[in-house]
C-alpha positions in Angstrom: 0.0 0.0 0.0 1.3 3.5 -0.8 1.4 6.5 1.5 -1.5 7.9 -0.5 -3.6 4.8 -0.1 -3.0 4.9 3.7 -3.4 8.7 4.1 -6.7 10.0 5.5 -9.0 11.4 3.0 -10.1 15.1 3.6 -13.3 16.4 2.2 -12.3 20.1 2.2 -9.5 20.1 -0.3 -11.8 21.1 -3.1 -12.7 24.3 -1.1 -9.0 24.9 -0.4 -8.1 24.6 -4.0 -10.9 26.9 -5.1 -10.0 29.5 -2.4 -6.4 29.5 -3.6 -7.3 29.9 -7.3 -9.8 32.7 -6.5 -7.3 34.5 -4.2 -4.4 34.3 -6.7 -6.6 35.5 -9.6 -7.9 38.4 -7.6 -4.4 39.5 -6.4 -3.0 39.1 -9.9 -5.8 41.0 -11.7 -6.0 43.8 -9.1 -2.3 44.5 -9.4 -2.4 44.3 -13.3 -5.4 46.6 -13.5 -3.8 49.2 -11.1 -0.7 49.2 -13.2 -2.4 49.3 -16.6 -4.7 52.2 -15.6 -2.1 54.3 -13.8 1.2 53.9 -15.6 2.4 54.4 -19.1 4.6 51.8 -20.9 8.2 52.0 -19.5 7.2 54.1 -16.5 9.0 53.1 -13.3 8.4 53.5 -9.6 11.5 53.0 -7.5 10.9 50.9 -4.3 14.5 50.2 -3.5 17.7 50.2 -5.5 17.1 46.6 -6.3 13.3 46.6 -6.8 11.2 48.7 -9.2 7.6 48.6 -10.4 8.1 49.0 -14.2 5.1 48.7 -16.6 5.8 46.6 -19.7 3.5 44.4 -21.8 4.5 41.2 -23.7 3.0 38.8 -26.2 4.9 35.8 -24.9 5.4 33.4 -22.1 6.5 34.0 -18.5 9.2 36.7 -17.9 8.5 38.3 -21.3 9.9 35.4 -23.4 8.5 35.4 -27.0 9.3 32.1 -28.6 6.1 31.2 -30.5 3.1 32.9 -32.2 0.6 34.7 -30.0 -2.5 32.8 -31.0 -0.7 29.4 -30.6 0.6 30.5 -27.2 -2.9 31.6 -26.0 -4.5 28.3 -27.2 -1.6 26.3 -25.7 -2.3 28.1 -22.4 -6.0 27.2 -22.6 -5.2 23.5 -23.2 -2.6 23.4 -20.5 -5.0 25.0 -17.9 -7.6 22.4 -18.9 -5.1 19.6 -18.3 -4.1 21.0 -14.9 -7.7 21.4 -13.9 -8.4 17.8 -14.8 -5.4 16.7 -12.8 -6.3 18.9 -9.8 -9.9 17.4 -9.8 -8.4 14.0 -10.0 -6.2 14.4 -6.9 -8.5 16.4 -4.6 -9.7 14.5 -1.6 -7.7 11.4 -2.5 -5.2 11.6 0.4 -2.6 13.8 -1.3 -1.0 16.4 1.1 -2.7 19.8 1.3 0.5 21.5 0.4 0.6 19.6 -2.9 -3.1 20.5 -3.6 -2.3 24.2 -2.8 0.8 24.2 -5.1 -1.1 22.7 -8.1 -4.0 25.1 -7.5 -1.5 28.1 -7.5 0.0 27.0 -10.8 -3.5 26.7 -12.3 -4.4 30.2 -11.1 -1.1 31.7 -12.4 -1.6 30.2 -15.8 -5.3 31.4 -15.8 -4.3 34.9 -14.8 -2.0 35.4 -17.8 -4.6 33.7 -20.1 -7.2 36.2 -18.8 -5.0 39.0 -20.0 -4.7 37.4 -23.5 -8.4 36.8 -23.8 -10.0 40.0 -22.4 -7.5 42.8 -22.0 -7.5 43.5 -25.7 -11.3 43.7 -25.6 -11.8 46.0 -22.5 -8.7 48.3 -22.5 -7.5 51.0 -24.9 -3.8 50.7 -25.9 -1.2 51.9 -23.4 1.1 54.7 -24.5 4.8 55.2 -23.7 5.7 57.2 -20.7 4.0 58.8 -17.8 0.4 60.0 -18.3 -0.2 57.8 -21.3 -2.4 55.3 -19.5 -5.0 52.9 -20.8 -8.7 53.4 -20.1 -11.6 50.9 -19.9 -13.6 50.9 -23.1 -16.9 49.2 -24.1 -16.4 45.5 -24.5 -15.1 44.7 -28.0 -13.7 48.2 -28.7 -10.3 47.6 -27.2 -6.8 47.5 -28.8 -6.7 43.8 -29.9 -8.9 40.8 -30.9 -9.7 38.0 -28.5 -6.6 35.9 -27.6 -4.3 38.7 -28.8 -4.3 40.8 -25.6 -0.9 41.5 -24.1 0.2 40.3 -20.7 0.9 43.0 -18.1 4.2 42.7 -16.3 5.6 45.0 -13.5 8.0 43.5 -11.1 11.7 44.3 -11.9 14.6 43.3 -9.7 17.9 44.7 -11.0 19.8 43.0 -8.1 23.3 44.0 -9.4 25.3 44.8 -12.5 27.9 42.4 -13.7 31.5 43.8 -13.7 32.7 44.8 -17.1 35.5 42.2 -17.0 33.0 39.2 -16.8 32.9 37.6 -20.3 29.6 37.9 -22.2 27.8 39.3 -19.1 29.9 42.3 -18.3 27.9 45.5 -17.8 24.6 43.6 -17.9 21.9 43.2 -15.2 22.1 40.0 -13.2 18.3 39.5 -13.3 16.7 41.5 -16.0 13.3 39.8 -16.7 10.1 41.7 -15.7 7.3 39.6 -14.4 3.9 39.6 -12.7 2.1 37.9 -9.8 0.9 35.0 -12.1 4.4 34.3 -13.2 5.6 34.2 -9.6 3.0 31.6 -8.6 3.7 29.5 -11.6 7.5 29.5 -11.1 7.4 29.1 -7.3 4.8 26.3 -7.7 7.0 24.4 -10.1 10.1 24.8 -7.8 8.1 23.6 -4.7 6.9 20.5 -6.6 10.4 19.7 -7.8 11.8 20.2 -4.2 9.1 18.6 -2.1 6.4 16.7 -4.1 8.0 15.0 -7.1 6.9 11.6 -5.8 3.2 12.7 -5.9 3.2 13.8 -9.5 3.2 10.4 -11.1 1.0 9.0 -8.3 -1.6 11.6 -9.3 -1.4 10.5 -13.0 -1.9 6.9 -12.1 -4.4 7.3 -9.3 -6.2 5.1 -8.3 -3.4 2.6 -8.2 -3.8 -0.9 -9.4 -4.4 -3.1 -6.5 -2.5 -6.4 -6.4 -3.8 -9.6 -4.9 -2.5 -10.1 -1.3 0.2 -12.7 -1.0 -1.0 -16.0 0.4 0.8 -17.3 3.4 2.2 -20.8 3.1 0.3 -23.2 5.2 2.4 -25.0 7.7 
């Protein structure tokens, strides 16, 4: 018998997962909307020397990467979220640790947060301009800056922790950590690291649950 088979089943993991998804989505969207409607593209707010709020938009994946077409990426996100939701539904209340349920739910919410931008932001916002004062406004649905699935993802967290010395080959003069990201990216990335560090043994168990039960070994009669 596996640990999962022996673990007590809890009936509230569905509510926990739903609460995590709603909370992450709300935080992500509130931060994005505040930035989108109060800052122009490229505008910065200095928090510390190593932390800035900087408004940028991107068409691509987490941390501003742009590797594949926008429509394909949006549809891929939609399929991936569906797969994660199916997986989450499969493992809820089956004896998996609450921490694992929360982590998977956070990844689902993060992916959904960025997909929400792609689907709706182009429909409900005007285009953002460059610089302070050139902020976007809410517009009647369908009169925004881009078609469905072509909205841009809002990013804002920038951590220029340090600059590489000029003598460092290939990296000299560059920023150590230059990507700009958002709340959704943070939950996706942190969730993946948590799974890799603490919950790898549960990933495959979730894919194969319920496990195939084997016949009990018969004791030799004396």
